[in-house]
MMTF fields as JSON, N, C-alpha, C and O atoms, coordinates in Angstrom:
{
  "mmtfVersion": "1.0.0",
  "mmtfProducer": "UNKNOWN",
  "numBonds": 343,
  "numAtoms": 344,
  "numGroups": 86,
  "numChains": 1,
  "numModels": 1,
  "chainsPerModel": [1],
  "groupsPerChain": [86],
  "chainIdList": ["A"],
  "bondAtomList": [4, 2, 8, 6, 12, 10, 16, 14, 20, 18, 24, 22, 28, 26, 32, 30, 36, 34, 40, 38, 44, 42, 48, 46, 52, 50, 56, 54, 60, 58, 64, 62, 68, 66, 72, 70, 76, 74, 80, 78, 84, 82, 88, 86, 92, 90, 96, 94, 100, 98, 104, 102, 108, 106, 112, 110, 116, 114, 120, 118, 124, 122, 128, 126, 132, 130, 136, 134, 140, 138, 144, 142, 148, 146, 152, 150, 156, 154, 160, 158, 164, 162, 168, 166, 172, 170, 176, 174, 180, 178, 184, 182, 188, 186, 192, 190, 196, 194, 200, 198, 204, 202, 208, 206, 212, 210, 216, 214, 220, 218, 224, 222, 228, 226, 232, 230, 236, 234, 240, 238, 244, 242, 248, 246, 252, 250, 256, 254, 260, 258, 264, 262, 268, 266, 272, 270, 276, 274, 280, 278, 284, 282, 288, 286, 292, 290, 296, 294, 300, 298, 304, 302, 308, 306, 312, 310, 316, 314, 320, 318, 324, 322, 328, 326, 332, 330, 336, 334, 340, 338],
  "bondOrderList": [1, 1, 1, 1, 1, 1, 1, 1, 1, 1, 1, 1, 1, 1, 1, 1, 1, 1, 1, 1, 1, 1, 1, 1, 1, 1, 1, 1, 1, 1, 1, 1, 1, 1, 1, 1, 1, 1, 1, 1, 1, 1, 1, 1, 1, 1, 1, 1, 1, 1, 1, 1, 1, 1, 1, 1, 1, 1, 1, 1, 1, 1, 1, 1, 1, 1, 1, 1, 1, 1, 1, 1, 1, 1, 1, 1, 1, 1, 1, 1, 1, 1, 1, 1, 1],
  "groupList": [{"groupName": "MET", "atomNameList": ["N", "CA", "C", "O"], "elementList": ["N", "C", "C", "O"], "formalChargeList": [0, 0, 0, 0], "bondAtomList": [1, 0, 2, 1, 3, 2], "bondOrderList": [1, 1, 2], "singleLetterCode": "M", "chemCompType": "L-PEPTIDE LINKING"}, {"groupName": "PRO", "atomNameList": ["N", "CA", "C", "O"], "elementList": ["N", "C", "C", "O"], "formalChargeList": [0, 0, 0, 0], "bondAtomList": [1, 0, 2, 1, 3, 2], "bondOrderList": [1, 1, 2], "singleLetterCode": "P", "chemCompType": "L-PEPTIDE LINKING"}, {"groupName": "GLU", "atomNameList": ["N", "CA", "C", "O"], "elementList": ["N", "C", "C", "O"], "formalChargeList": [0, 0, 0, 0], "bondAtomList": [1, 0, 2, 1, 3, 2], "bondOrderList": [1, 1, 2], "singleLetterCode": "E", "chemCompType": "L-PEPTIDE LINKING"}, {"groupName": "ARG", "atomNameList": ["N", "CA", "C", "O"], "elementList": ["N", "C", "C", "O"], "formalChargeList": [0, 0, 0, 0], "bondAtomList": [1, 0, 2, 1, 3, 2], "bondOrderList": [1, 1, 2], "singleLetterCode": "R", "chemCompType": "L-PEPTIDE LINKING"}, {"groupName": "VAL", "atomNameList": ["N", "CA", "C", "O"], "elementList": ["N", "C", "C", "O"], "formalChargeList": [0, 0, 0, 0], "bondAtomList": [1, 0, 2, 1, 3, 2], "bondOrderList": [1, 1, 2], "singleLetterCode": "V", "chemCompType": "L-PEPTIDE LINKING"}, {"groupName": "ILE", "atomNameList": ["N", "CA", "C", "O"], "elementList": ["N", "C", "C", "O"], "formalChargeList": [0, 0, 0, 0], "bondAtomList": [1, 0, 2, 1, 3, 2], "bondOrderList": [1, 1, 2], "singleLetterCode": "I", "chemCompType": "L-PEPTIDE LINKING"}, {"groupName": "ASP", "atomNameList": ["N", "CA", "C", "O"], "elementList": ["N", "C", "C", "O"], "formalChargeList": [0, 0, 0, 0], "bondAtomList": [1, 0, 2, 1, 3, 2], "bondOrderList": [1, 1, 2], "singleLetterCode": "D", "chemCompType": "L-PEPTIDE LINKING"}, {"groupName": "GLY", "atomNameList": ["N", "CA", "C", "O"], "elementList": ["N", "C", "C", "O"], "formalChargeList": [0, 0, 0, 0], "bondAtomList": [1, 0, 2, 1, 3, 2], "bondOrderList": [1, 1, 2], "singleLetterCode": "G", "chemCompType": "PEPTIDE LINKING"}, {"groupName": "LEU", "atomNameList": ["N", "CA", "C", "O"], "elementList": ["N", "C", "C", "O"], "formalChargeList": [0, 0, 0, 0], "bondAtomList": [1, 0, 2, 1, 3, 2], "bondOrderList": [1, 1, 2], "singleLetterCode": "L", "chemCompType": "L-PEPTIDE LINKING"}, {"groupName": "THR", "atomNameList": ["N", "CA", "C", "O"], "elementList": ["N", "C", "C", "O"], "formalChargeList": [0, 0, 0, 0], "bondAtomList": [1, 0, 2, 1, 3, 2], "bondOrderList": [1, 1, 2], "singleLetterCode": "T", "chemCompType": "L-PEPTIDE LINKING"}, {"groupName": "LYS", "atomNameList": ["N", "CA", "C", "O"], "elementList": ["N", "C", "C", "O"], "formalChargeList": [0, 0, 0, 0], "bondAtomList": [1, 0, 2, 1, 3, 2], "bondOrderList": [1, 1, 2], "singleLetterCode": "K", "chemCompType": "L-PEPTIDE LINKING"}, {"groupName": "TYR", "atomNameList": ["N", "CA", "C", "O"], "elementList": ["N", "C", "C", "O"], "formalChargeList": [0, 0, 0, 0], "bondAtomList": [1, 0, 2, 1, 3, 2], "bondOrderList": [1, 1, 2], "singleLetterCode": "Y", "chemCompType": "L-PEPTIDE LINKING"}, {"groupName": "GLN", "atomNameList": ["N", "CA", "C", "O"], "elementList": ["N", "C", "C", "O"], "formalChargeList": [0, 0, 0, 0], "bondAtomList": [1, 0, 2, 1, 3, 2], "bondOrderList": [1, 1, 2], "singleLetterCode": "Q", "chemCompType": "L-PEPTIDE LINKING"}, {"groupName": "HIS", "atomNameList": ["N", "CA", "C", "O"], "elementList": ["N", "C", "C", "O"], "formalChargeList": [0, 0, 0, 0], "bondAtomList": [1, 0, 2, 1, 3, 2], "bondOrderList": [1, 1, 2], "singleLetterCode": "H", "chemCompType": "L-PEPTIDE LINKING"}, {"groupName": "SER", "atomNameList": ["N", "CA", "C", "O"], "elementList": ["N", "C", "C", "O"], "formalChargeList": [0, 0, 0, 0], "bondAtomList": [1, 0, 2, 1, 3, 2], "bondOrderList": [1, 1, 2], "singleLetterCode": "S", "chemCompType": "L-PEPTIDE LINKING"}, {"groupName": "ALA", "atomNameList": ["N", "CA", "C", "O"], "elementList": ["N", "C", "C", "O"], "formalChargeList": [0, 0, 0, 0], "bondAtomList": [1, 0, 2, 1, 3, 2], "bondOrderList": [1, 1, 2], "singleLetterCode": "A", "chemCompType": "L-PEPTIDE LINKING"}, {"groupName": "PHE", "atomNameList": ["N", "CA", "C", "O"], "elementList": ["N", "C", "C", "O"], "formalChargeList": [0, 0, 0, 0], "bondAtomList": [1, 0, 2, 1, 3, 2], "bondOrderList": [1, 1, 2], "singleLetterCode": "F", "chemCompType": "L-PEPTIDE LINKING"}, {"groupName": "TRP", "atomNameList": ["N", "CA", "C", "O"], "elementList": ["N", "C", "C", "O"], "formalChargeList": [0, 0, 0, 0], "bondAtomList": [1, 0, 2, 1, 3, 2], "bondOrderList": [1, 1, 2], "singleLetterCode": "W", "chemCompType": "L-PEPTIDE LINKING"}],
  "groupTypeList": [0, 1, 2, 3, 4, 5, 3, 2, 3, 4, 6, 2, 0, 1, 6, 4, 4, 7, 8, 9, 10, 11, 3, 9, 11, 11, 1, 10, 12, 13, 14, 4, 14, 0, 4, 12, 3, 9, 4, 5, 15, 3, 15, 16, 15, 9, 11, 1, 2, 8, 8, 8, 0, 6, 2, 1, 11, 7, 12, 8, 6, 8, 7, 8, 3, 16, 3, 8, 2, 6, 2, 8, 4, 10, 5, 3, 9, 2, 4, 9, 6, 0, 5, 10, 17, 17],
  "groupIdList": [1, 2, 3, 4, 5, 6, 7, 8, 9, 10, 11, 12, 13, 14, 15, 16, 17, 18, 19, 20, 21, 22, 23, 24, 25, 26, 27, 28, 29, 30, 31, 32, 33, 34, 35, 36, 37, 38, 39, 40, 41, 42, 43, 44, 45, 46, 47, 48, 49, 50, 51, 52, 53, 54, 55, 56, 57, 58, 59, 60, 61, 62, 63, 64, 65, 66, 67, 68, 69, 70, 71, 72, 73, 74, 75, 76, 77, 78, 79, 80, 81, 82, 83, 84, 85, 86],
  "secStructList": [7, 7, 2, 2, 2, 2, 2, 2, 2, 2, 2, 2, 2, 2, 2, 2, 6, 6, 7, 4, 4, 4, 6, 6, 7, 7, 4, 4, 4, 7, 7, 2, 2, 2, 2, 2, 2, 2, 2, 2, 2, 2, 2, 2, 2, 6, 7, 7, 1, 7, 7, 7, 7, 1, 1, 6, 6, 6, 6, 1, 7, 2, 2, 2, 2, 2, 2, 2, 2, 2, 2, 2, 2, 2, 2, 2, 2, 2, 2, 2, 2, 2, 2, 2, 2, 7],
  "xCoordList": [2.691, 1.49, 1.73, 2.27, 1.343, 1.542, 0.789, -0.309, 1.394, 0.791, -0.577, -1.472, -0.74, -2.02, -3.135, -4.242, -2.848, -3.839, -4.184, -5.349, -3.183, -3.412, -4.315, -5.257, -4.037, -4.859, -6.299, -7.233, -6.483, -7.837, -8.614, -9.782, -7.981, -8.647, -8.997, -10.096, -8.052, -8.297, -9.431, -10.265, -9.467, -10.502, -11.885, -12.883, -11.966, -13.273, -13.85, -15.066, -13.041, -13.53, -14.541, -15.488, -14.406, -15.461, -16.827, -17.852, -16.839, -18.096, -18.671, -19.881, -17.809, -18.23, -18.93, -19.939, -18.402, -18.95, -19.859, -20.235, -20.214, -21.164, -20.604, -21.332, -19.339, -18.722, -18.25, -17.375, -18.809, -18.368, -18.378, -17.393, -19.467, -19.552, -18.798, -18.769, -18.186, -17.437, -15.935, -15.198, -15.478, -14.052, -13.15, -12.042, -13.601, -12.747, -12.909, -12.276, -13.741, -13.944, -12.719, -12.028, -12.471, -11.43, -11.987, -13.199, -11.12, -11.601, -12.484, -13.441, -12.185, -12.985, -14.4, -15.275, -14.627, -15.949, -16.803, -17.97, -16.24, -16.957, -17.756, -17.312, -18.922, -19.714, -19.105, -18.187, -19.61, -19.138, -19.351, -18.481, -20.489, -20.788, -19.811, -19.371, -19.475, -18.547, -17.144, -16.455, -16.742, -15.438, -15.427, -14.451, -16.505, -16.607, -16.535, -15.873, -17.203, -17.167, -15.77, -15.341, -15.066, -13.695, -12.791, -11.954, -12.959, -12.167, -12.443, -11.519, -13.701, -14.078, -13.494, -13.003, -13.542, -12.987, -11.487, -10.977, -10.792, -9.353, -9.07, -8.119, -9.892, -9.704, -10.022, -9.297, -11.099, -11.492, -10.449, -10.22, -9.822, -8.909, -7.714, -7.132, -7.343, -6.187, -6.541, -5.654, -7.841, -8.303, -7.624, -6.92, -7.833, -7.093, -7.513, -8.645, -6.575, -6.866, -7.677, -8.517, -7.416, -8.123, -8.505, -7.675, -9.744, -10.219, -10.954, -12.028, -10.376, -10.997, -11.739, -11.161, -13.029, -13.847, -14.613, -15.273, -14.523, -15.236, -16.316, -16.02, -17.55, -18.695, -18.441, -18.568, -18.084, -17.748, -18.931, -18.742, -20.137, -21.308, -22.097, -23.228, -21.54, -22.244, -22.782, -23.837, -22.086, -22.488, -23.266, -23.547, -23.614, -24.228, -25.718, -26.195, -26.451, -27.878, -28.072, -27.151, -29.268, -29.563, -29.303, -28.723, -29.715, -29.521, -28.057, -27.656, -27.252, -25.824, -25.15, -24.223, -25.612, -25.077, -25.217, -24.255, -26.408, -26.631, -25.794, -25.249, -25.694, -24.912, -23.444, -22.827, -22.879, -21.479, -21.249, -20.198, -22.209, -22.091, -22.05, -21.249, -22.915, -22.911, -21.577, -21.038, -21.062, -19.791, -18.657, -17.753, -18.697, -17.67, -17.675, -16.614, -18.847, -18.957, -18.405, -17.695, -18.725, -18.24, -16.709, -16.061, -16.151, -14.698, -14.039, -13.002, -14.638, -14.093, -14.044, -13.063, -15.082, -15.135, -14.05, -13.373, -13.885, -12.857, -11.465, -10.635, -11.218, -9.909, -9.675, -8.583, -10.684, -10.563, -10.253, -9.396, -10.933, -10.676, -9.264, -8.605, -8.799, -7.474, -6.414, -5.422, -6.63, -5.676, -5.622, -4.542, -6.768, -6.809, -6.071, -5.426, -6.157, -5.484, -3.979, -3.29, -3.456, -2.009, -1.549, -0.358],
  "yCoordList": [23.871, 24.407, 24.508, 23.578, 25.601, 25.757, 24.684, 24.269, 24.256, 23.211, 23.631, 22.797, 24.909, 25.434, 25.189, 24.8, 25.414, 25.214, 23.732, 23.371, 22.896, 21.446, 20.993, 20.231, 21.452, 21.079, 21.56, 20.836, 22.765, 23.289, 22.434, 22.121, 22.058, 21.231, 19.854, 19.345, 19.264, 17.938, 18.013, 17.109, 19.064, 19.215, 19.452, 19.034, 20.109, 20.415, 19.266, 19.213, 18.363, 17.33, 16.357, 15.989, 15.917, 15.054, 15.735, 15.081, 17.046, 17.791, 17.811, 17.684, 17.97, 18.042, 16.757, 16.804, 15.622, 14.339, 13.671, 12.512, 14.384, 13.855, 12.836, 11.948, 12.938, 11.988, 12.654, 12.124, 13.785, 14.549, 13.714, 13.701, 13.026, 12.286, 10.958, 10.241, 10.622, 9.365, 9.591, 8.684, 10.768, 11.111, 10.145, 9.854, 9.652, 8.816, 7.323, 6.504, 6.964, 5.554, 4.976, 5.671, 3.706, 2.995, 2.57, 2.408, 2.39, 2.01, 0.764, 0.697, -0.216, -1.444, -1.204, -2.056, -0.055, 0.286, 1.036, 1.325, 1.347, 2.097, 1.172, 0.071, 1.628, 0.908, 1.154, 1.961, 0.469, 0.652, 2.099, 2.692, 2.661, 4.049, 5.008, 5.982, 4.742, 5.608, 5.546, 6.562, 4.373, 4.231, 5.028, 5.713, 4.94, 5.685, 7.194, 7.926, 7.638, 9.063, 9.495, 10.613, 8.614, 8.916, 9.07, 9.972, 8.194, 8.278, 9.603, 10.263, 9.979, 11.238, 12.421, 13.373, 12.372, 13.451, 13.601, 14.719, 12.497, 12.549, 13.218, 13.989, 12.922, 13.543, 15.036, 15.845, 15.407, 16.811, 17.628, 18.792, 17.044, 17.776, 18.358, 19.339, 17.788, 18.279, 19.435, 20.05, 19.738, 20.759, 20.548, 21.432, 19.392, 19.054, 19.896, 20.372, 20.062, 20.759, 19.851, 20.316, 18.553, 17.554, 16.407, 15.922, 15.98, 14.891, 13.886, 14.18, 12.709, 11.655, 10.726, 10.196, 10.54, 9.752, 8.692, 9.002, 7.457, 6.358, 5.883, 5.163, 6.276, 5.951, 6.263, 5.381, 7.511, 7.841, 7.801, 7.685, 7.894, 7.945, 6.642, 6.607, 5.59, 4.329, 3.712, 3.079, 3.878, 3.253, 4.196, 3.856, 5.381, 6.393, 6.53, 6.26, 6.953, 7.19, 8.483, 9.288, 8.662, 9.752, 11.128, 11.989, 11.35, 12.653, 13.013, 14.137, 12.054, 12.299, 12.479, 13.277, 11.748, 11.87, 13.32, 13.903, 13.889, 15.263, 16.247, 17.206, 16.006, 16.894, 16.905, 17.968, 15.725, 15.649, 16.222, 16.808, 16.06, 16.676, 18.194, 18.858, 18.742, 20.191, 20.637, 21.681, 19.837, 20.168, 20.139, 20.973, 19.2, 19.115, 20.376, 20.904, 20.857, 22.097, 23.268, 24.114, 23.324, 24.396, 24.373, 25.412, 23.21, 23.081, 23.453, 24.116, 23.027, 23.369, 24.885, 25.419, 25.566, 27.027, 27.66, 28.594, 27.154, 27.694, 27.509, 28.417, 26.33, 26.05, 26.954, 27.499, 27.116, 27.985, 29.411, 30.064, 29.899, 31.244, 31.36, 32.385, 30.308, 30.301, 30.35, 31.069, 29.589, 29.562, 30.925, 31.397, 31.56, 32.895, 33.896, 34.807, 33.741, 34.659, 34.575, 35.592, 33.358, 33.188, 33.877, 33.861],
  "zCoordList": [-2.018, -1.414, 0.098, 0.698, 0.705, 2.149, 2.95, 2.579, 4.034, 4.87, 5.4, 5.537, 5.696, 6.183, 5.169, 5.543, 3.897, 2.837, 2.708, 2.542, 2.784, 2.703, 3.845, 3.625, 5.055, 6.216, 6.068, 6.413, 5.563, 5.355, 4.366, 4.598, 3.279, 2.268, 2.82, 2.603, 3.532, 4.112, 5.137, 5.202, 5.923, 6.937, 6.339, 6.926, 5.192, 4.611, 3.782, 3.596, 3.289, 2.373, 2.987, 2.291, 4.239, 4.788, 4.798, 4.607, 5.019, 4.986, 3.575, 3.388, 2.598, 1.197, 0.764, 0.06, 1.178, 0.73, 1.755, 1.583, 2.81, 3.779, 4.744, 5.188, 5.08, 6.011, 7.301, 7.986, 7.63, 8.802, 10.08, 10.818, 10.342, 11.608, 11.577, 12.577, 10.436, 10.325, 10.231, 9.843, 10.575, 10.466, 11.231, 10.782, 12.363, 13.211, 12.941, 13.607, 11.98, 11.674, 10.965, 10.22, 11.209, 10.487, 9.127, 8.983, 8.133, 6.797, 6.791, 6.018, 7.63, 7.641, 8.179, 8.018, 8.812, 9.333, 8.31, 8.573, 7.167, 6.144, 5.223, 4.896, 4.815, 3.827, 2.444, 2.302, 1.444, 0.07, -0.364, -1.002, -0.024, -0.364, 0.318, -0.294, 1.561, 2.287, 1.669, 1.574, 1.26, 0.604, -0.697, -1.001, -1.458, -2.71, -2.447, -3.183, -1.421, -1.078, -0.637, -0.926, 0.058, 0.468, -0.747, -0.796, -1.72, -2.954, -3.669, -4.144, -3.741, -4.388, -3.611, -4.217, -2.289, -1.468, -1.702, -1.784, -1.809, -2.072, -3.41, -3.539, -4.397, -5.709, -5.652, -6.232, -4.96, -4.845, -4.077, -4.405, -3.074, -2.192, -2.925, -2.464, -4.032, -4.777, -5.7, -6.293, -5.829, -6.766, -8.121, -8.609, -8.717, -9.94, -11.139, -11.23, -12.043, -13.292, -14.204, -14.974, -14.109, -14.905, -13.977, -13.207, -14.05, -13.203, -14.084, -14.608, -14.245, -15.031, -14.078, -13.129, -14.345, -13.439, -14.229, -15.221, -13.788, -14.418, -13.451, -12.497, -13.687, -12.841, -11.365, -10.517, -11.053, -9.668, -8.713, -7.502, -9.234, -8.375, -8.396, -7.911, -8.934, -9.107, -7.833, -7.86, -6.716, -5.452, -4.536, -3.387, -5.044, -4.191, -4.452, -5.554, -3.424, -3.607, -4.41, -4.544, -4.932, -5.85, -5.241, -5.903, -4.008, -3.365, -3.23, -3.531, -2.775, -2.61, -3.966, -4.103, -4.952, -6.31, -6.803, -7.303, -6.66, -7.105, -6.294, -6.841, -4.997, -4.137, -4.55, -4.62, -4.823, -5.21, -6.608, -6.87, -7.495, -8.819, -8.683, -9.34, -7.829, -7.588, -6.99, -7.355, -6.076, -5.433, -6.448, -6.393, -7.359, -8.395, -9.256, -9.587, -9.615, -10.398, -9.59, -10.134, -8.301, -7.435, -7.344, -7.467, -7.133, -7.022, -8.343, -8.36, -9.441, -10.758, -10.934, -11.452, -10.51, -10.606, -9.741, -10.173, -8.527, -7.624, -8.219, -8.174, -8.773, -9.367, -10.564, -10.729, -11.395, -12.563, -12.13, -12.725, -11.109, -10.594, -10.034, -10.208, -9.362, -8.786, -9.895, -9.782, -10.95, -12.06, -12.735, -13.09, -12.914, -13.529, -12.663, -13.183, -11.353, -10.429, -10.572, -10.502, -10.773, -10.904, -12.157, -12.468]
}
């Protein structure tokens, strides 16, 4: 994958999971919810063909849970479209 594409994905993921203003924080400064969102962002950034998740939203509030579920559907659609293009 081109480095440009990797950088774009990495740059957009904090926005996707609501961590935009915490980009410069050290891991020890993150709450449990922020750590969970970081884990989800790492999984989303790869645009995986298969994503196995065991209670990924357990530590998140209801609003963020719905937002990330919507984002997962959006990413799945983008990946599916990308695979069809190849």
